[in-house]
C-alpha positions as CSV (number, residue, x, y, z in Angstrom):
1,M,16.7,31.6,-20.2
2,S,18.2,29.2,-17.7
3,L,17.2,25.5,-17.7
4,I,15.5,26.0,-14.3
5,K,13.4,28.8,-15.6
6,V,12.4,26.8,-18.6
7,I,11.4,23.8,-16.4
8,L,9.4,26.1,-14.0
9,K,7.7,27.8,-17.0
10,H,6.7,24.4,-18.4
11,Q,5.5,23.1,-15.0
12,K,3.2,26.1,-14.6
13,K,1.7,25.4,-18.0
14,G,1.3,21.7,-17.1
15,L,3.6,20.7,-20.0
16,Y,6.2,19.0,-17.8
17,M,5.4,15.6,-16.2
18,A,7.8,13.5,-14.2
19,M,6.1,10.2,-15.0
20,T,3.0,9.1,-16.9
21,L,0.8,6.0,-16.4
22,Q,1.7,4.9,-19.9
23,E,5.4,5.0,-18.9
24,I,4.7,3.0,-15.8
25,A,2.6,0.5,-17.7
26,S,5.5,0.1,-20.2
27,I,7.9,-0.8,-17.3
28,F,5.3,-3.3,-16.0
29,E,5.2,-4.9,-19.4
30,E,9.0,-5.3,-19.3
31,L,8.7,-6.8,-15.8
32,E,5.9,-9.1,-17.1
33,F,3.7,-7.8,-14.2
34,G,0.1,-8.4,-15.3
35,H,-1.9,-5.2,-15.3
36,H,-4.6,-3.3,-17.0
37,L,-4.2,0.4,-17.8
38,K,-7.5,2.3,-17.5
39,E,-6.6,5.7,-18.9
40,E,-10.2,7.0,-18.6
41,D,-9.9,6.5,-14.8
42,S,-6.2,7.5,-14.6
43,V,-5.3,4.2,-12.9
44,I,-3.4,0.9,-13.5
45,I,-5.1,-2.1,-11.9
46,S,-3.8,-5.5,-11.1
47,A,-4.3,-8.3,-8.6
48,G,-1.9,-10.8,-6.9
49,G,-1.3,-13.1,-4.1
50,S,-2.5,-16.6,-3.4
51,A,-6.0,-17.9,-3.6
52,E,-6.4,-17.3,0.1
53,N,-4.6,-14.0,0.4
54,R,-5.3,-11.8,-2.6
55,L,-4.8,-8.1,-3.0
56,A,-6.1,-5.7,-5.6
57,Y,-3.4,-3.2,-6.7
58,F,-3.9,0.4,-7.9
59,V,-1.2,2.5,-9.4
60,R,-1.7,6.3,-10.0
61,A,0.6,9.1,-11.2
62,R,-0.7,12.0,-9.2
63,E,0.1,15.7,-9.2
64,D,0.9,15.7,-12.9
65,G,3.1,12.7,-12.6
66,E,5.2,14.1,-9.8
67,L,3.8,11.6,-7.2
68,F,3.9,7.9,-7.8
69,E,1.3,5.9,-5.7
70,M,0.8,2.2,-5.5
71,S,-1.8,0.8,-3.1
72,G,-3.0,-2.7,-2.4
73,R,-6.3,-3.6,-0.8
74,L,-7.1,-6.9,0.9
75,L,-9.7,-9.1,-0.8
76,D,-11.6,-12.0,0.5
77,E,-12.0,-15.4,-1.2
78,E,-14.8,-14.0,-3.4
79,T,-12.5,-11.0,-4.4
80,N,-14.6,-8.5,-2.4
81,V,-12.7,-5.8,-0.5
82,I,-12.3,-6.8,3.2
83,S,-13.9,-4.4,5.6
84,A,-13.1,-4.2,9.3
85,K,-15.5,-1.4,10.0
86,N,-17.0,-1.8,13.5
87,H,-15.2,-5.2,13.8
88,K,-14.8,-6.6,17.3
89,Y,-11.0,-7.2,16.8
90,V,-10.3,-3.8,15.3
91,N,-8.0,-2.8,18.2
92,I,-5.8,-5.8,17.7
93,L,-5.8,-5.1,14.0
94,M,-4.7,-1.5,14.6
95,A,-1.9,-2.6,16.9
96,Y,-0.7,-5.1,14.2
97,L,-0.7,-2.5,11.4
98,L,1.2,-0.1,13.7
99,Q,3.8,-2.8,14.3
100,R,4.1,-3.7,10.6
101,N,4.6,0.0,9.8
102,N,7.3,0.2,12.4
103,D,9.1,-2.9,11.0
104,T,9.2,-1.9,7.4
105,K,11.5,0.4,5.4
106,F,8.8,1.7,3.2
107,G,5.1,1.3,2.6
108,T,2.4,2.1,5.1
109,W,-0.5,-0.1,6.2
110,E,-3.6,2.0,6.6
111,F,-7.1,1.5,8.0
112,D,-9.9,3.7,6.7
113,S,-12.3,4.1,9.6
114,S,-15.0,5.5,7.3
115,D,-15.5,2.3,5.3
116,G,-13.2,-0.2,7.1
117,T,-10.9,-0.9,4.2
118,I,-7.4,-2.1,4.9
119,S,-4.6,-1.2,2.5
120,I,-0.9,-1.0,2.0
121,N,0.3,2.2,0.3
122,I,3.6,3.4,-1.2
123,E,3.9,7.0,-2.3
124,I,7.1,8.3,-3.9
125,P,7.6,11.9,-4.8
126,L,9.2,12.1,-8.2
127,E,9.2,15.8,-8.8
128,D,11.3,16.0,-12.0
129,N,12.5,12.4,-11.9
130,Q,11.2,9.1,-13.2
131,L,11.0,5.7,-11.6
132,T,13.6,3.2,-12.8
133,K,12.8,-0.3,-13.8
134,A,14.7,-1.5,-10.7
135,Q,12.8,0.7,-8.4
136,L,9.4,-0.3,-9.8
137,K,10.5,-4.0,-9.6
138,R,11.4,-3.5,-5.9
139,I,8.0,-1.8,-5.2
140,T,5.9,-4.4,-7.0
141,G,7.9,-7.2,-5.3
142,Y,7.2,-5.7,-1.9
143,M,3.5,-5.3,-2.7
144,I,3.3,-8.9,-3.8
145,S,5.0,-10.0,-0.6
146,C,2.3,-8.3,1.4
147,G,0.1,-11.4,0.8
148,T,1.8,-12.8,4.0
149,E,0.4,-9.8,6.0
150,A,-2.9,-10.3,4.3
151,G,-3.1,-13.8,5.7
152,E,-2.1,-12.5,9.2
153,I,-4.7,-9.7,9.0
154,K,-7.4,-12.2,8.0
155,H,-6.4,-14.5,10.9
156,I,-6.6,-11.5,13.4
157,L,-10.1,-10.6,12.1
158,E,-11.2,-14.2,12.4
159,H,-9.6,-15.2,15.7
160,G,-8.7,-12.0,17.5
161,K,-5.0,-13.0,17.8
162,L,-1.9,-13.2,15.8
163,P,-1.2,-16.5,14.0
164,L,1.8,-17.3,16.3
165,G,2.2,-19.9,18.8
166,G,3.5,-20.3,22.4
167,D,5.8,-17.7,24.0
168,E,6.3,-15.9,20.7
169,A,2.6,-15.1,20.4
170,A,2.3,-13.9,24.1
171,K,5.4,-11.6,23.7
172,K,4.1,-10.1,20.4
173,I,0.6,-9.5,21.8
174,A,2.0,-7.9,24.9
175,E,4.2,-5.6,22.7
176,L,1.2,-4.6,20.5
177,E,-1.1,-4.1,23.5
178,A,1.5,-1.8,25.1
179,M,1.8,0.2,21.9
180,L,-2.0,0.6,21.6
181,A,-2.3,1.6,25.3
182,Q,0.4,4.2,24.8
183,L,-1.5,5.6,21.8
184,Q,-4.8,5.6,23.5
185,G,-3.2,7.3,26.5
186,N,-2.0,10.1,24.2
187,G,-5.5,10.7,22.9
188,I,-5.0,9.0,19.5
């Protein structure tokens, strides 16, 4: 029997996994990334950022370990999840998230209109591969750096504008408003 047939046979039986949460937690330990493995919930949880700009992180190995997912949700000062549901500046927020998605290599900022949560998500299909320590280090480093965006998002929700000054702010707002108008014109 060929190796491919053996792998497919094991995949059908659910015996072959690309990556387990335990393996991911082990790499986190090597990286000295504080986390808590909650096997009963099939998730690794963590938190990071500054006192003003905190994010809660969730790591899952979905589809029998063939899909790595790490997400970060914005938290307020009391560590409650920030909700922008029905917020008066949600259009400005959406334009900002769209711009951030356009400017980054990987990771997607998302807004859940059902509950108003704002999160950054990275999904990587693994199929029959595993994440390396270097890849996981890059992903967690990027997620931690999203604290900057968390501060900007909070500023937008509080003031209705980007935390920029002068001509730079006017230019950025005009770009974002044009993008939003284009989306709204296309029925999105």
